[in-house]
C-alpha positions as CSV (number, residue, x, y, z in Angstrom):
1,M,12.3,34.3,22.2
2,N,9.4,32.0,21.1
3,A,7.0,32.6,24.2
4,A,4.6,29.8,22.8
5,K,7.3,27.1,22.7
6,Q,6.4,24.2,25.0
7,L,9.7,23.3,26.9
8,R,11.2,19.8,28.3
9,V,12.5,20.3,32.1
10,V,14.7,18.1,34.3
11,A,15.3,19.6,38.0
12,I,18.3,17.9,39.8
13,G,18.7,18.1,43.1
14,G,17.3,17.0,47.0
15,G,16.2,17.8,50.6
16,T,13.6,20.5,50.6
17,G,15.5,23.0,47.8
18,L,14.2,20.4,44.8
19,S,10.7,20.0,46.1
20,T,10.5,23.9,46.8
21,L,11.7,24.8,43.2
22,L,8.8,22.0,41.9
23,R,5.7,23.8,43.5
24,G,7.0,26.7,41.7
25,L,7.4,24.6,38.2
26,K,4.4,22.9,38.4
27,R,2.0,25.4,37.9
28,Y,3.3,25.6,34.1
29,V,2.7,22.2,33.6
30,K,-1.2,21.1,33.0
31,P,-2.8,19.5,35.6
32,V,-3.2,15.3,35.0
33,L,-7.0,15.2,36.1
34,S,-7.8,18.1,33.5
35,V,-9.8,18.1,30.4
36,T,-7.5,18.5,27.3
37,S,-8.1,21.6,25.5
38,T,-7.3,22.5,22.3
39,D,-7.5,26.5,23.3
40,P,-4.4,28.3,22.6
41,A,-3.9,30.0,25.8
42,D,-4.2,26.8,27.5
43,T,-0.8,26.1,25.7
44,Q,0.6,29.5,27.0
45,F,-0.4,29.1,30.2
46,C,1.0,26.1,30.4
47,P,4.8,26.1,28.7
48,I,6.3,23.0,30.2
49,V,5.0,19.8,28.4
50,Q,7.0,17.5,30.6
51,L,8.5,17.7,34.0
52,S,11.2,15.6,35.3
53,A,12.9,15.6,38.7
54,V,16.3,13.9,39.4
55,V,16.6,13.2,43.3
56,T,19.5,12.1,45.3
57,V,19.2,8.6,47.2
58,T,22.1,8.8,49.8
59,D,19.7,9.7,53.0
60,D,21.0,7.1,56.3
61,G,19.0,9.5,58.6
62,G,15.8,9.5,60.2
63,S,12.9,7.3,58.9
64,S,14.5,7.0,55.7
65,G,17.4,5.7,57.2
66,R,15.2,3.1,59.6
67,L,13.7,1.8,56.3
68,R,16.9,1.6,54.5
69,K,18.2,-0.3,57.2
70,D,15.5,-2.7,58.2
71,F,14.3,-3.5,54.5
72,G,17.6,-2.7,52.1
73,M,15.5,-0.3,50.2
74,L,16.8,2.9,49.2
75,P,16.1,6.4,51.2
76,P,12.3,7.2,50.3
77,G,12.3,10.7,52.2
78,D,13.4,13.0,49.2
79,V,11.7,11.3,46.6
80,R,8.4,11.4,48.7
81,N,8.9,15.0,49.3
82,C,8.9,15.7,45.6
83,I,5.9,13.4,44.6
84,A,3.8,15.3,47.3
85,A,5.4,18.9,45.9
86,L,4.4,17.6,42.4
87,S,0.7,16.6,43.9
88,E,-2.6,18.1,43.2
89,D,-2.9,20.3,46.4
90,E,-6.5,19.7,46.7
91,L,-6.2,16.4,46.9
92,L,-6.6,14.5,50.6
93,L,-4.1,12.1,49.4
94,S,-1.0,14.7,49.0
95,R,-1.6,16.0,53.0
96,L,-1.9,12.1,53.8
97,F,1.3,11.1,51.7
98,Q,3.2,13.3,54.5
99,F,1.6,12.6,57.5
100,R,4.1,11.5,60.1
101,F,3.3,9.3,62.9
102,P,3.8,10.8,65.8
103,E,5.7,9.6,69.5
104,G,3.5,7.6,71.1
105,E,3.8,7.0,75.3
106,K,6.9,5.9,76.5
107,G,7.5,3.0,78.2
108,P,8.6,-0.6,78.0
109,A,5.3,-1.9,76.7
110,A,5.2,0.9,74.4
111,D,5.3,0.2,70.9
112,Q,7.2,2.8,68.9
113,S,7.9,1.3,65.6
114,L,5.9,3.7,63.7
115,A,7.3,6.7,65.4
116,G,8.8,9.1,63.1
117,H,7.9,7.4,59.7
118,S,5.8,9.5,57.8
119,F,2.6,7.4,55.7
120,G,4.5,8.2,52.3
121,N,7.7,6.6,53.3
122,L,6.1,3.4,54.6
123,F,3.8,3.2,51.4
124,L,6.7,3.8,49.1
125,A,8.5,0.6,51.3
126,A,5.5,-1.5,50.9
127,L,5.6,-0.6,47.1
128,T,9.3,-1.3,46.6
129,H,8.4,-4.9,48.4
130,I,5.7,-5.4,45.8
131,T,7.5,-4.6,42.7
132,G,11.1,-5.4,43.9
133,D,12.1,-2.4,42.0
134,F,12.2,1.0,44.1
135,A,12.0,3.4,40.9
136,Q,9.1,1.4,39.7
137,A,7.5,2.2,43.1
138,V,8.1,5.9,42.7
139,Q,6.4,6.0,39.5
140,M,3.3,4.2,40.9
141,S,3.1,6.2,43.6
142,S,3.2,9.5,41.2
143,Q,0.6,8.1,39.3
144,V,-1.8,7.8,42.6
145,L,-1.1,11.1,43.7
146,A,-1.6,12.7,40.3
147,A,1.6,13.8,40.2
148,R,2.6,16.9,37.5
149,G,5.9,15.1,36.4
150,Q,8.1,12.2,36.8
151,I,10.4,11.5,39.4
152,F,13.5,9.6,38.9
153,P,16.2,8.3,42.0
154,A,19.6,9.5,40.7
155,T,20.6,5.5,40.7
156,N,18.5,2.8,41.4
157,T,21.5,1.2,43.2
158,D,22.2,1.1,47.0
159,V,24.8,3.9,47.5
160,R,26.8,5.2,50.5
161,L,28.5,8.8,50.7
162,S,31.7,9.1,51.6
163,A,34.4,12.6,52.0
164,L,37.5,13.5,52.3
165,M,37.6,16.1,55.0
166,D,40.3,18.9,55.2
167,D,42.8,17.2,57.7
168,G,42.9,13.8,55.7
169,T,40.4,12.2,57.3
170,L,37.5,9.9,55.5
171,V,34.3,10.2,56.9
172,E,31.7,7.7,55.7
173,G,27.8,8.2,55.8
174,E,25.7,11.4,55.3
175,T,24.6,11.9,58.7
176,N,28.5,11.5,59.5
177,I,29.3,14.0,56.9
178,T,27.1,16.7,57.9
179,G,27.0,16.1,61.4
180,S,31.3,16.8,61.1
181,H,33.1,20.0,62.0
182,R,35.7,19.6,59.5
183,T,35.4,20.9,55.9
184,I,34.6,18.8,53.0
185,R,36.9,18.6,50.1
186,E,36.0,15.5,48.0
187,L,32.8,13.8,48.4
188,R,32.7,10.1,47.0
189,L,30.1,7.5,46.4
190,E,30.5,3.8,47.6
191,P,30.3,2.1,45.0
192,H,31.6,4.7,42.7
193,D,30.8,3.4,39.4
194,V,26.6,2.9,39.6
195,P,24.7,3.9,36.7
196,P,21.7,6.2,36.4
197,L,18.4,5.1,34.9
198,T,18.1,4.7,31.4
199,Q,15.1,7.6,31.8
200,T,17.0,9.8,33.4
201,L,19.6,10.3,30.4
202,E,16.5,10.1,27.7
203,A,15.4,13.2,29.8
204,I,18.4,15.0,30.4
205,A,19.2,14.7,26.7
206,E,15.4,15.7,25.3
207,A,15.4,18.7,28.1
208,D,15.1,22.3,27.0
209,L,15.9,23.6,30.7
210,I,18.1,21.5,33.2
211,T,18.3,23.1,36.5
212,I,20.6,22.1,39.8
213,G,19.5,23.4,43.3
214,P,19.2,24.9,45.4
215,G,19.9,22.8,47.8
216,S,23.1,21.3,50.4
217,L,26.1,21.5,48.3
218,F,27.3,18.2,48.5
219,T,24.7,15.8,50.3
220,S,21.8,17.5,47.8
221,L,23.4,18.6,44.4
222,I,26.8,16.9,44.2
223,T,25.4,13.3,45.1
224,N,23.3,13.2,41.7
225,L,26.5,14.2,39.9
226,L,28.7,11.8,41.2
227,V,26.4,9.1,39.1
228,R,27.6,7.7,36.4
229,G,27.1,9.5,32.8
230,I,25.0,12.3,34.5
231,P,27.7,14.9,34.5
232,E,28.6,13.8,31.2
233,A,24.9,14.1,29.7
234,I,24.5,17.3,31.4
235,A,27.4,18.7,29.6
236,A,26.6,17.6,26.3
237,S,23.0,18.4,26.2
238,R,21.8,21.6,24.5
239,A,19.4,22.7,27.3
240,T,19.8,25.8,28.9
241,R,21.6,24.9,32.1
242,V,20.8,26.6,35.2
243,Y,22.3,26.6,38.8
244,I,20.1,28.1,41.5
245,C,22.2,29.5,44.0
246,N,21.4,28.9,48.0
247,L,20.5,32.2,49.9
248,M,22.7,31.3,53.1
249,T,25.8,29.2,53.7
250,Q,25.5,25.9,55.5
251,A,27.2,24.4,58.1
252,N,29.0,21.9,57.5
253,E,28.6,22.2,54.0
254,S,29.5,25.7,52.7
255,L,30.3,28.0,55.5
256,G,32.6,30.6,53.7
257,L,31.8,29.4,50.4
258,T,30.7,32.4,47.8
259,A,28.3,31.7,44.9
260,S,31.5,31.5,42.5
261,Q,33.1,29.1,44.9
262,H,29.6,26.9,45.2
263,L,30.6,26.5,41.1
264,Q,33.6,25.5,41.5
265,R,33.2,23.1,43.8
266,I,30.3,21.6,42.0
267,E,32.3,21.4,38.4
268,E,35.4,20.0,40.4
269,H,33.3,17.1,41.1
270,C,32.0,16.8,37.9
271,G,35.0,17.7,35.9
272,T,33.6,19.6,33.4
273,R,32.1,22.9,32.8
274,I,28.0,22.8,32.9
275,F,26.2,26.0,33.8
276,D,25.3,28.6,31.4
277,Y,23.6,30.6,33.8
278,A,23.5,30.9,37.8
279,L,20.8,32.7,39.8
280,V,22.0,34.6,42.5
281,N,19.9,36.5,45.4
282,T,20.9,40.0,46.0
283,A,17.9,41.1,47.9
284,P,18.5,41.7,51.5
285,I,17.4,39.5,54.4
286,S,15.4,41.0,57.4
287,P,17.8,41.4,60.4
288,D,15.4,39.0,62.8
289,L,16.2,35.9,59.9
290,L,19.9,36.9,59.9
291,A,20.6,37.0,63.5
292,R,18.8,33.4,63.8
293,Y,20.7,31.7,61.0
294,A,24.0,33.5,62.6
295,L,23.6,31.4,65.5
296,E,24.6,28.6,63.5
297,G,27.4,30.2,61.6
298,Q,25.5,30.4,58.5
299,A,25.5,33.9,56.5
300,P,23.9,35.0,53.2
301,I,26.1,33.7,50.5
302,T,28.3,36.9,48.8
303,A,27.5,37.2,45.1
304,D,30.6,37.5,43.7
305,L,28.8,38.5,40.2
306,D,32.4,38.9,38.3
307,E,33.9,35.6,39.6
308,V,31.0,33.8,38.9
309,A,31.0,35.4,35.2
310,A,34.7,34.2,34.9
311,R,33.7,30.7,35.1
312,S,31.8,31.3,31.5
313,T,28.3,31.5,34.1
314,V,25.9,34.6,33.3
315,P,24.7,35.7,37.0
316,I,21.2,36.5,37.2
317,I,20.5,38.7,40.3
318,G,17.2,39.5,42.0
319,N,15.1,38.8,44.3
320,Y,14.7,35.2,45.0
321,V,14.1,35.0,48.9
322,H,10.9,34.0,50.9
323,E,10.9,35.0,54.4
324,G,9.1,32.8,56.8
325,H,9.5,30.9,59.9
326,L,12.8,29.8,57.8
327,L,14.1,31.2,54.6
328,R,13.2,29.5,51.5
329,H,13.3,30.8,47.6
330,D,10.3,32.2,46.2
331,Y,9.4,29.6,44.3
332,D,7.0,31.7,41.8
333,R,9.6,34.4,41.3
334,V,12.3,31.7,40.4
335,A,10.1,29.5,38.4
336,D,9.0,32.5,36.5
337,T,13.1,33.7,36.0
338,L,13.5,29.5,34.9
339,I,10.9,29.9,32.2
340,H,12.4,33.2,30.7
341,L,15.7,31.4,30.6
342,A,14.6,28.4,28.8
343,R,12.9,30.5,26.5
344,I,15.9,32.7,25.2
345,G,18.0,29.8,25.3
346,R,21.5,29.6,26.0
347,P,23.5,33.3,26.2
348,S,25.4,34.1,23.0
349,A,29.2,33.6,23.0
């Protein structure tokens, strides 16, 4: 183990799962606004020398969907959340970026054009219009908010999701897929052969640690892995590759799936094995929260550890739960575990 080794980290996902994880990882990155120090203790405290997030761009609902339809741009919502998560917390700009315009008064003369939009989404839309390039707009926004990392959309191409369901029907659009009551058998991108950013492949090739998850199995995680070249780059990487398993099953995406079945669905879509470790929660969850999630048919994901290991993936069990109004991963404990795994490297064959 090399405790002083500086790490290059790539986190892949979307939704609240990725932004939650980034909040934990960013405390290992030197603040952008800090004065450069040669103190060895500073290097020890900030072992991540480069943090990159690869974010899904298939959302077609809410504010992102409206901007996508009105301006023909990629959906900014998941990217915006990641920029805010990596920004300096004390800056007012971060709070401004997440501000959402409220619903105004109803009536025939009421102007609802801003209602429901977040300021950050509109900011990204304006920058995309000015630069003509969504990825460039993302990088400029990250600089404005002093983000402690790079953020790359999974692709800079306008893509749509479609899903083949268990009854043989094809459902198009992320919102329709998540709203379906059928089980997803296969997820597809339209067009299917879209390229990633060159910077994404470079970050993966140079990475010491690559994480996927937590997040919605199909619409936050697998979507990124359908982009041409990304799963192949992960498979070829020398990095430690970790899957962060969700805490609960999710309606319309993973009801009834165990931890090993999550791995199976991901690797079926990749066409190859890509994980060395899987973080699986084994801590109990309070009865009140379990009852609330049960109303949606959701339950804790079964930690079938022998089956996980049978997929040549080492399960890393622990208490990764943070309980509030909603269940979230404890991003500090998850980040600590990830840094430890990156330092010890891949498991011995």
